[in-house]
N, C-alpha and C positions, 0 to 999 in steps of 0.2 A: 427522414432517417433511411440512410444507405442500409439495405438489408445484406446480409454476408452468409457465405455458403462452406459452411466447415462439415471436413470429415466426424463422425463419432469420438476416434482417438484424436484429433488436434483440438475439440472441445471440450473433452476429458483432460487435456497437459495443459490448455490454459488453464481450468481448476484448479491446477495442481501448482500453478505458479503464483497462487493470488495468496501471496506470505502475507504473514501477518495478522491474518485473519481467519478465523473459524468458516470452514465451508461445511455446511449440510446440503444435502444430497437424498432422492431416493433411494434405498438400497434395493438390490434386484431380490427382491422377495415377493411371497404372494401380492402381500397387499402394498408395497414399496413404501415402505415406512422409512420418517428422516433420520437419519443418522449422519453421524461424523463425516467426512468426504475419506480420514482415514479408513473408514469400518464401509464404505458406502459400495465399495469395488466399479463395475462396472457401472453408469450414471446415464446411459443413453436407453436400455431397453427400460426403464424407468418410466421415461417420460415419455417412454411411445403407451403405455399404459393406463386403466382412466388413475384418475385422482390418489391418493395416498390414503390410506383408513384412517389417518388420525389427521386432526387440522392441522395449522399450524399456528395457532393459537399461543402453543405454549413456550415459542421463541420470546412473544411478549409478555406473555403473562404467564410464569412458570405456575406448574400446579402446587406449590408450596415453596415459602420463601420469608425472610423474614424482612420485617419493615422497619424495626426500628431496635434498640437496644437501651438499655437502664439500669442505672444500678451504678455501683463505684467502677472507676474502668473502664465503665462500657463505653465504646467507637458509635459513631454516628456509621450508618449503613451508607456503605458506598454507593453512591448513583451512576457514576460510569459506568458503561460497557463496553467489552472487548469486543472490537468490526468484528462481524459477521457477513455472512452470503447465504441468504436460503433459497435452493435451489428446487425448481420442479413445481413451485405456487401457481393453481391456477386461476379463472380469472374470477371464480367464486371465491378463491381465498385471498383475494384483493379488493374485492368488495366487501368483506368480513372485516379486511385490515381497518379500510376506509370507517366503519362501521363503528370498530373500535377506537377509531381517533376522536371519533365525535364524543364517544363517553369518556375519555378516559384525558380528552387535551382541551375540551373545551367548557367555557362556563366559567366560573370563576377558582376554579383550581385546575394544575395542571397535576397528573401522577408523576412524581420525577423518577421512579425505577421502571414506569413504561416508556416515557418519553427517552432515556437514555437508549433503552435499546433499541426504539424504533427508529432514532436516528443514526444508532451504529448498525442500523441494519440493513443491508442491500439485498435486491430481490430479483432472481433470476426466473420468470415464469415461464411457464411453457403454455403453448396451443393443446388442449383437449385433441386427442385422434382416436381414442377409444372413451368408453364411457361406462359408468357401472349401472345395472337395470335403477338404480333408485335415484340416479343424477335426474336433478329438476329444473335447472336453471331458469329453461323457457319460459316455466309456469310463472315466473318473479321478475321478470323483465331482465333476464340474464343471458350470456350467450357463450357459450365455448371457448374462444378467443379472448386474446389480450389485443388491446391497441392505445394507443398513445394518450395519456392521461388516465391511465386506468390505474396507473401506480407503481408499475414496474420498472428496471432499471435498463432491464436485458430481457428480451422476450425469445424464445428458443421454440419453431416448429420442427418436429419430425416429419421428413418426405420416406420413401424407403431406400433413397441413395444419398441421402446428405442432409442435414441440421440445417434449418436456415434463422442465423441471429443476427435480431435487430436491436439494438441501443433505443432505449426510451426517453434516456435524461440524460442531464449532463453525467452524473455519478456512472451511470451505465459505458458512456462513453471513456471516462478513466477508466475505469474497469476491464477494460476491454486493453487499452491502453498498456495497463498494470499488469497485465498475465500476456503480453504481446502477443494479442492475435494478429496475425495474420493470414487475413483469408481472403480469397476474391470477392466481388460482387455478384450477389445472387441474379442468375438471367433470368429476362423475361417469363422466360417458358416455366422457370422454377415458381416465379414470383404468383405465375398464374395458375400452379398445384396447388402450391398453397392457399389459394383464394379456396379453388375447387375440393379442398379439405374442409376448410370452413363450412363450405357450404354442406356440403353432405353431414358432418356432425348435430350442424342444428336440424338438419332434416330426421336423422336417426331420433332425437331427442324430442322431435313434436310425434314423431311416431309412437314411440313408447312411452309418451305422458299424452298420449291421443285421449283416453278416456277423461281426463280430468277438462272442465269444462273454463275453469276461471284461469283468469290473464290476469293476476297483482303487479301494482307498479307502484312507485312509492307515493304519487298525487294519487291512484285511485285505489287504494287497495281491498280486498274483500270485506262484504259485512259481514259480522260473524255476532253471533248473541252474545249476552253477558254472561259471565261466569256461573250465574245459579240459575242459567235453563237446563230444563232438563237434558236436552242434548246430548253435554257432555257425558254425559253418564254411558251412554254407550259406548265410548271410547275409552273411559276413565277405567271400568270392568278389566280391560286387558293390561292395565297398569302394574307394574310389579312394584312401584315407587325407588327402584336404584339408583336414578338419577343418571345413568350412562347417557341417555340422549340429549342432556345438557353439559355432560364433560366435554363429551365429544362434537359439541356443536361450538364452532367456529367463532361468532358473533356472541356466547351465552359467557358473562362474566361476573355473575354473583360470586361472593368472597364470603366469608367467615372468617373472623379474627380471634386469635386467641394468646392469651402469654402463658408464659412456663418460666421457671427458675431454671437458670444453666447452673448456676453454682449461686451458694447463699448471699440473699440481698441483691444479686443480679441478676436479671431477667431479658428475653426478648418476648416481641410482638410477632407473631406470625400468621402470614395468611392467606389462606388455601384456599379453595377452589370451592364454591358452595352449589347445593343446585334448589331452586323452588319448587319442585315436584316432592322435597323432601318435607313429611312432618313435620323436624324441628325447625325447619327455617322461619318460619313465622311467628315460631314462640317467644313469648313475652314475660316479663318479671306478672308475679300477682300471683295472689292466693285465695281462697276457697272461696268458689263461687263467681271468680273472675275469670274474664272472657281471656283465655290464655293463647289464642290465636285467632285470628280473623278468619282463615282459611281450613277450618277442621276436616272437610270432607275432599277427598282426594280429587274428585271432579272437579272442585274450584282452582286447584291445586294446576292441573292438568289445563284447564281454560286459562289460566292467568299464563304461562306458558307460552300457550298458540298466540293469547289475544298480544300480548306482550311482541312477538314479530310481527302481527299483522296488522293490528289496530296503535296499541302505544307507541312502538319507534318511530311509525312514522308522525304521528304526531307529536315525539318529543325532539326528534334526528333529523324527519325526514326522509327517512329510507325504510324501508323493509327490514325487519330486524334477521329474515329469512333469508339467503343466497342459494338455495336449491341445492346443495351439496350432495343431499338426500344420506347424510353419516348415522343421521340419528334413524332413520329407517332403520340402516345395517345393524343399529348397536343394541333396540330393543328387543330386549327376550320375550316381550309379551306382541309381537308384530306389528305396535301402532305405526300404522303409516300418517305422516302430516298429511299428506297430497288428500289422502283419503278424508281426514278427517275434516278438513277444511272445504273437501269437496262437498263431503253430506250437510255440513253445518252455515254455509254459506246463504246469504236469501238474493 
């Protein structure tokens, strides 16, 4: 693929010319949250900082949405999605979206709302030229830059004086043409600097995670004890059962369905994010003296979450459920560090 060199202003102008699409880009805020392009302001500075505090999961699986309507006059929920472009996704985010594809699009059932959003969303990814202290993709066989085949349509690398823009798919080439991109090709010197920046970021991530000795891969996940092992209690003691880790995780996908009446005799079924750490998550119907939940202890729920990332997901989907973004560490009010949990309990 041809790599182009664009100024920061020319790149912003290209985004502005993508008419008929909702363009979401990191705002120039302290944490780089994704907002609509009309509100994002200058995009380039956010591409030069660490990954956004929030994951991009909400673009495909909103925190709450209506999935069905029933009753007199009820109309089916539309499954078409307005074309969108998400700017600033990192390599870890692309791995997470691939994971969600396994969950939502494979097997006997395709989730139609997810499928419509996925097919209607183009991805303009970017290499990591900065990292949060909790970023740990190198521990789970990841890397802080994007290559062809990772799932991006266009990838951007921010150098000191220029943005290197590389189309990664046919849709990416069409996007560049649609926005009237007319940029010169990157020089060999610029491409060499891109590789130097990528190597430097890999070295930084290895240094900041040097205390952790495990190297998990899809084929060789770490060996962790069963959920009833006493070792889990050492870490569960710090959990406040808020669910922040699962809500901010780019691969967690558990949901809760409930019905509510909109008008007399007409109702909606709503899907919301749920968390396997909550005591109500596993609750079942039953009466007195019946086992109302298979996981009454918090330690078993914490174990289930981490075992799902490192044991059950490789078995079920052929890939780790953790992409090493580190967001769960940032979000946890109990300061639980998933890296330290795995390091402590691995055999």
